[in-house]
N, C-alpha and C positions, 0 to 999 in steps of 0.2 A: 504493500500500500504506500509506504513512504517513498519507494522508488517511483511509483506511478505519479504521486503528487509532485515530487521533485522534478520529474521529467516534464510534467505539465507546466510547472512554474517556469522552468527554463525555456520551454517553447513559447510560453506567453510573453516573457520578457524579450526574447529575441525577436519574436513576431511584432511586438509593439514598436521596437526600435526600427526594424526594417520597414514596416508599414508607415510609420511616422516620417521617416526619411524619404521614402518613395512618394508619399503624398505631398510633401513640401516641394520636392523636385518637380513633380507633375504639375502642381499649381503654378510654379514659376515658369515652367516650359510653356504652359498654355495661357499664361497671363491671367490666371483666375484670381480675383481679388481676395484678400484675407477674410473679409466678412462672409464670403461664400465657402472658401476652402476650409476654414476652421471647423465649422459645424459638420461639413461633409466628412472630413477626416476623423473627427471625433466619433461620428456614427459608426464608421468602419472599425475604429479601435474598440468601441463598445461591443460590436458584433463578434469580434475576433475570439474572445474567450469562449463564447457559446459554440463557435465553429470548431474549436479544438476538442471539446468534450467527447464527441462520438469516438474518437480514436483512442481514448483511454478507458479501458474496461473497468477499472476500479471506480472511476467517476460515474460511469454508466450505471453501475450497480446501485447507486444512490437514487436513481431516478426510476421510481416504480409507482404504480397506482396513480393517484391524482397529482403526485409530484411532477410527473412528466408533462401533463398539459400546462401546468403553471410555469414550468421551465420554458416550454415552447412559447407560451404567451409572452414571457419576459424577453426571450431572445428575438422576438419579432417586433414588439412594441418599443422597447427601450432605445434601439438605434433610431427608429423613426422619430420618436419624441426628441431625442438628442439633437437630431438634425433640423427638424422643421419648426420646433419651438424657437430655437436660436435664430433661424432664418425669418421667422415671422410668417411662415407659410403653412402652419398647422391647420388641418381640417379634421373635424370629428368623424365625418363619414369614412375617411381613409383609415382612421384608427379603428373604427368598428369593423371595417372589412378585414383588416389584418388580424384583429382579435378573433373574428369568426373563423378565419382560415386556421389559425393556431389551435383553436379549440376543436375544430372539425378533425384535424389530423391527430391531435392528442387523444381524442375520445374515440377514434375510429374503431380500434380493436378492443376498447373497453366496453363499447356499446354493441358492436356487431360481432357475430360469431366468425371464427376463422373458417373460410371456405374458399373454393376456387373463385366463386363469384365476387366475394368481398376483396380478395387479394387482387384480382384483375381490375376491379373497380377502383381500388386505391391507386394502382399504377396509372390507370387512365386519367384519374383526377390530377396526379402530378404532371403527367404529360400535357394535359389541357392547360394547366397553370403556366407551364414553361413555354409552350408553343403559342399560347394566346397572349393577350396584352394586359393580364391581370395586374402585374406590378407596374407596368408603364402608366397606368391610370392613377396609381397611388403615389408613386415616387416621382412627383413632378420635377421637371428640370429646373434647378435653382438658378442656373446661369446658362446662357447660350452654349450649346454643344457639350454641356456637362450632364451626361445621362447617368443617373445613379440607381436605376431600377435593378442593377446587378446586386445591390444591397439586399433587396428582397429575395432575389434568386439564390444568393448564397445562404441566406437564412432558411430558405426552403430546402436546400441541399441537406443541411445538418438536421433539420426537423424530420425529413424523410428517413434519413439514416437511423436516427434515434428511435423513431416509431417502429421501424421494421426490426431493428436489433433488440429492442427492449420489450415492446408489446407483442409484436408478431413472433418474436423469438426466432428470427432467421439464424441459421447456423453460422458459425464463425466463417466469414468470407475473406479474412485477411485485410479488413479495412484498416488503413493506417497510412501515415505520411512517409515512412522510411522503409523502402524495399530492402530486403536482404540481398547479399551478394548473389545468391542463387537466382532470386527474382530479377535482379538487374541483368544477369547473364541470359536467362530464358527470354525476358522481355526484349533485350537487344537483338537476340538471334531471330526472334519472330518479326522484329522490325526489318531486319535484313532480308528475311524470306518474303516479306510483303512488298518490298520495293519493286522487284521485277513484275509482280502481279499488278501493282498500282500503275506502273509505266504502261503495261499492255492494255489497261482499262482506261486510265485517265487521259492520256495523250490522244489516242484515236477518237475517243468520245468528245474531246474538247472540253473536258471537265476542268482542266487547269491550263494555264498558259505561263510560259517562262517569264520571269521578271528579274530585274537587277537584284543581286543579293541584298538582303536587309542587314542592318547593323547587327553585329553579333550580340551586343548587349540586349537588343530588342528580342532577338530570337531566344536568348537565354531566359529572359523574363517570361516569354510565352511558354517555353518548355516547363518552367517551374509552376506557372499558373495552371497549366493543364495537369501536371503531375500531382499537384496538391489540391486542386479544386475541380475543374471541369471533368477531366478524364477520370479522376478518382470517383466522382459521383456517378458518371455514366457507366463506368465499369462495375461499380457496386450494384446499380439498378439492373443492368442488362445481363451481366455475367454472374454477379454474386447473388442476385435475387431471382430474376426471371429464369435464367438458365438452370439454376439450382431447383427452383420450383418445378420446372418442366421435368427434371429428373425425378423429383419426388412424386410427381403425378404419373409415374411409370413410363415416361418416354425414355427411349434409349439415350445414352450420352451423346451419340452422334446426332440423333434427331434433335435433341435439346439444343445442341450447339448450332445446328443449322437454323432452327426456328428463331432462337434468340438473335442470331446474326441477321436474319431477314427482318425482324422487328426493329433492330438497331438501324438497318438501312432505311426502312420505312419512315422512321422518325426524322431522317434527314431529307425527306421530300420537301420539307418546309425551309430548307437552308437557302437563304438569299431570295429565292422566288419559288412559288408552288405551281406545278409539281416539278421539282428538280430531280428527275429520275436518274440523271448521270451521277449526281452525288449520292443518291440512294444506292446505286449499284456499287459505287466505290466504298461507301460506308459499310455495306453488307459484307464486302470482301474483308475490310479491315476488322469488322466484328468477328469474323471467323478466326482470324489470326490472334486477336486478343482473347477470344474464348478458348482457343487451343492452348495459348500460353497459360491461361488460368488453370486449365485441366492438368497441364504438365507440372506446374509449380504447386498446385493445390492452394492457390491464393490469387485474388484479383490484382494484387500489386504487380505481378508480372505483366498482366494485360495493360495495366495503367502505364507502365514503362513503354510498352509497344505503342500505345495510343499517343502518349505525349511526344515520343520521338517522331512519329509520323506527322503530327500537327506542326511541330517545330520545323521539320524539313519542308513541309508545304509552305509555311509562312516565310521561310528563308529564301526559297528559290522560285516560288510560284505565286500566282494570284488567281 
């Protein structure tokens, strides 16, 4: 327990320092005034501890019963209040919508029985929130070209993970921020295996186009952002949850991998424009390699490495 708490405190301190520095540099680079940058940065710093909790099993054990819905409520409302009260743009209706979402997720498996229907309905709800404009209507842009709806999406990520791990009791999927050496190796190998497949699909289909290389610092930031946020969440949902559920529902491991990959590809039909079937095909292929990496390593973190490396490569050399 002490080790878990000390690791959490270390991650919290390091993250606050890095996020604070990154936020200040971003504001200066974009010429965002302090009266806007300050509250927005404070909101992200408030959300960060909540985001860390799902990766620490000892802390998750403290969240059970009605404690979890209250935790979710705080994780969604406090960052919003921190930002928009300071900006003078607070709206009660937006607060109510956030509270309703937190309570709906937190009470889902406390009220509804665990079944195939409720499981799939939960995943459909999460997909609808992310693909729709739910958070865009709530997190209004406080400054031109400063979109902070990502704050709500990040909160949704950690809420989804907590509900599924604690209330739904999803088996250990390897959710965490630091891949082991074996997971790095397996993930990197699957990344290399995917590259020729991606070239054969993406270039003939016109899904990507060559571009001047991006600055390395930018690509590194994208890689870490996907490794610790976007890819981690997507691999948890598609490989750690959906693929695992399919196996539990008596599908073979191969069929489960193929179905989860197809669903992952379908989710990318909304990428940039609908229906983007080129990206759907490419994403389905990537999903297969990420899922295979998960099967081989016994952890989603291997697939997260593959996923993050692919995205970083795309952002470095293609548009």
